[in-house]
Every structure is written in structure tokens, then in C-alpha cells.
C-alpha positions as CSV (number, residue, x, y, z in Angstrom):
1,M,111.3,116.9,110.0
2,K,111.4,114.0,107.6
3,L,108.1,112.1,106.9
4,L,108.2,108.8,105.2
5,I,104.9,108.7,103.3
6,I,104.0,105.0,102.8
7,R,101.2,103.6,100.7
8,H,99.1,100.8,102.4
9,G,99.5,97.2,101.5
10,Q,97.4,95.4,98.9
11,T,93.6,94.7,99.3
12,D,91.3,92.5,97.3
13,G,89.9,95.8,95.9
14,N,93.3,96.6,94.4
15,V,93.5,93.1,92.8
16,K,90.0,93.4,91.4
17,G,90.6,96.9,90.0
18,L,88.0,98.6,92.1
19,V,87.7,102.3,92.6
20,Q,88.7,102.2,96.3
21,G,88.5,105.6,97.9
22,A,87.4,106.9,101.2
23,G,84.0,105.3,100.8
24,L,85.3,101.7,100.5
25,D,87.1,100.6,103.6
26,L,88.6,97.2,102.8
27,P,91.1,95.2,104.8
28,L,94.5,94.0,103.7
29,N,94.7,90.7,102.0
30,E,97.5,88.1,102.6
31,T,99.8,89.8,100.0
32,G,99.2,93.2,101.6
33,R,100.1,91.9,105.0
34,A,103.3,90.4,103.6
35,Q,104.1,93.7,101.8
36,A,103.7,95.5,105.1
37,A,106.1,93.1,106.9
38,A,108.6,93.5,104.1
39,A,108.3,97.3,104.4
40,A,109.0,97.0,108.1
41,E,112.3,95.2,107.3
42,K,113.3,98.0,104.9
43,L,112.5,100.7,107.6
44,L,114.0,98.9,110.6
45,S,117.4,100.8,110.4
46,L,115.6,104.2,110.6
47,H,114.5,103.5,114.2
48,L,111.1,105.2,113.6
49,P,109.7,106.3,116.9
50,V,106.1,106.3,115.7
51,I,104.0,105.4,112.6
52,Y,101.0,107.7,111.9
53,S,98.3,106.4,109.6
54,S,95.0,107.2,107.9
55,T,92.0,106.2,110.0
56,M,91.0,103.7,107.2
57,L,91.3,100.0,108.0
58,R,93.9,99.1,105.2
59,A,96.2,101.9,106.3
60,R,95.8,101.2,110.0
61,Q,96.5,97.5,109.4
62,T,99.6,98.4,107.4
63,A,100.8,100.8,110.1
64,E,100.3,98.2,112.8
65,I,102.3,95.5,110.9
66,I,105.2,98.0,110.2
67,A,105.1,99.2,113.8
68,A,105.3,95.7,115.2
69,G,108.3,95.0,113.0
70,V,110.2,98.2,113.9
71,G,109.0,98.3,117.5
72,C,107.1,101.5,117.8
73,P,103.5,102.7,118.4
74,T,100.9,103.8,115.8
75,V,98.6,106.8,115.8
76,A,95.6,107.1,113.5
77,V,95.2,110.7,112.2
78,E,92.2,112.3,110.5
79,G,92.9,113.9,107.1
80,L,95.1,111.1,105.7
81,E,92.2,109.1,104.2
82,E,92.0,108.3,100.6
83,V,90.5,110.6,98.1
84,H,86.7,110.3,98.0
85,F,85.6,109.2,94.6
86,G,81.9,109.7,95.2
87,E,79.5,107.7,93.0
88,A,82.4,105.8,91.5
89,E,83.3,104.1,94.8
90,G,83.3,100.3,94.5
91,M,83.0,100.3,90.7
92,L,85.4,98.5,88.5
93,S,87.9,101.2,87.4
94,E,87.2,100.5,83.7
95,D,83.4,101.0,84.3
96,A,84.1,104.2,86.2
97,H,86.3,105.5,83.3
98,R,83.6,104.6,80.8
99,I,80.8,106.3,82.8
100,Y,82.7,109.3,84.0
101,G,85.2,109.6,81.1
102,D,84.8,113.3,80.7
103,V,85.7,113.9,84.4
104,F,88.8,111.6,84.2
105,E,89.8,113.4,80.9
106,V,90.0,116.7,82.8
107,I,91.6,115.2,85.9
108,N,94.3,113.5,83.9
109,N,95.1,116.5,81.7
110,E,98.0,118.3,83.4
111,G,97.3,121.5,81.3
112,H,93.6,121.7,81.9
113,P,92.7,124.8,83.9
114,R,90.0,123.0,86.0
115,R,92.1,119.9,86.7
116,F,92.5,120.5,90.4
117,D,88.9,121.5,91.0
118,V,86.8,119.0,89.1
119,C,85.6,115.8,90.9
120,L,83.4,112.8,90.4
121,P,79.8,113.2,91.4
122,G,79.7,113.2,95.2
123,G,83.4,113.0,95.5
124,E,86.3,115.3,96.3
125,S,88.7,117.2,94.0
126,I,92.5,117.0,93.7
127,R,92.7,120.4,95.4
128,Q,90.4,119.4,98.3
129,S,92.2,116.1,99.0
130,T,95.6,117.7,98.7
131,E,94.8,120.5,101.1
132,R,93.3,118.0,103.6
133,G,96.4,115.8,103.4
134,M,98.9,118.6,103.6
135,K,97.1,120.0,106.7
136,A,97.3,116.6,108.4
137,L,101.1,116.3,107.5
138,R,101.8,119.8,108.8
139,E,100.0,118.9,112.1
140,I,102.0,115.7,112.4
141,A,105.3,117.6,111.8
142,A,104.2,120.3,114.4
143,R,103.5,117.9,117.2
144,A,106.2,115.2,116.6
145,D,109.4,116.3,118.3
146,V,111.5,113.7,116.5
147,P,113.6,113.8,113.3
148,V,111.7,111.2,111.3
149,V,108.3,109.5,111.4
150,G,106.4,107.1,109.2
151,V,103.0,108.0,107.7
152,V,100.8,105.3,106.1
153,T,98.2,106.6,103.7
154,H,96.7,105.9,100.2
155,G,97.7,105.8,96.6
156,A,95.6,108.6,95.1
157,L,96.3,110.9,98.0
158,M,100.0,110.1,97.8
159,F,99.9,110.9,94.0
160,N,98.3,114.3,94.8
161,L,100.7,115.1,97.6
162,Y,103.8,114.2,95.6
163,Y,102.6,116.3,92.6
164,H,101.8,119.2,94.9
165,V,105.3,119.2,96.5
166,F,107.5,118.0,93.6
167,K,105.5,119.1,90.6
168,Q,105.9,115.6,89.1
169,A,103.4,112.8,88.5
170,R,104.2,109.6,90.2
171,R,102.2,106.5,91.1
172,F,103.1,104.3,94.1
173,D,102.9,100.6,94.4
174,N,101.5,99.1,97.6
175,C,103.9,99.7,100.5
176,E,106.2,101.9,98.4
177,F,107.2,105.2,100.0
178,F,108.8,108.6,99.5
179,E,110.5,111.1,101.8
180,L,109.1,114.5,102.5
181,E,110.8,117.3,104.5
182,L,108.4,119.6,106.4
């Protein structure tokens, strides 16, 4: 089965540079809604039968806009939520990096032996979020009896999933997507 893993549209938190994880559930802004509508146009020719999404508002709104554009239903699924960044949630990214610089240094060092297991205070690790996300994707693949589906999720989780599968670091813009075969 082919899954199109799609990042949600822009929020005001993205614009302001906030640490916006599972603990900060912001809606799409006007640009984010336009990005989702543009994504629907790109995906129209694939005849997606369903769009799955994270249970978080920004992902659900993105999924609903895409689904309206391609003419299919949406299903919110547990496990696709953004990485939880703990005490850094809602901070400006630059402040979080200043306060928790030692943690970010380990997380961003591909060769560090603890990279996948360290997390911000009260947050979740790369390993925890990746296992949670992969479990949700495997459950979608197991229950969806169709060749391709859309899955709307979040930037940091997408980064972790992409790295896990392809062993390459890649960041995704709002409403950008990649294909994954399961």
C-alpha cells in the first residue's frame, strides 16, 4: 500500500516560530487553508479514497480541506500527533534552543549514541515518536483495502518517520508530502 504522508498547512505558530508540538493545538491560518486547497489540486488525479489525519486540529483541518477538494472522507487516527516537546511547547524556537541547547545538540547530532532517546523535559524522544507514528501507519495500511491513501500529520514526526525509513534527514514545508510503501 502507498501512503502519501502530508504535512499540515501553516498556522500562526509556524509564522511566529513557536515550538508547536502535541501540547499546542493551533488552527490553520489563511495561508494554511490556501496551502491545503493547493495540495488538494495536486492530489486530485490520484483519486484518493480516504484521507487519514492526526487528531490535532491543524492536521484535521488540512485533511478536511484536501478531502473536500478530492471528494473523499476523512478519518482522524490516534498516533499521528506531533512530537511532544514538553516544557518547550509554546516557546519561541530560539528561546527553547537557548534554554535547552544541550538537549538540541544531542538530538541534532546524527552520530550521538543517545540521539534517539534523549528528549526535552516532559517531552517525548525521537524513538518514542517514531514508534508511535510507525504503529499508526501500519494500522492504517492493515485496515485500508485500497492501493493509496493520504495521511496528514506534522513536521517533526514526518522528519522522524522519513529518517527512520530512508536513513536521510529531510524537512518538509507545510502541505509538502512524501510517498511511503507499507
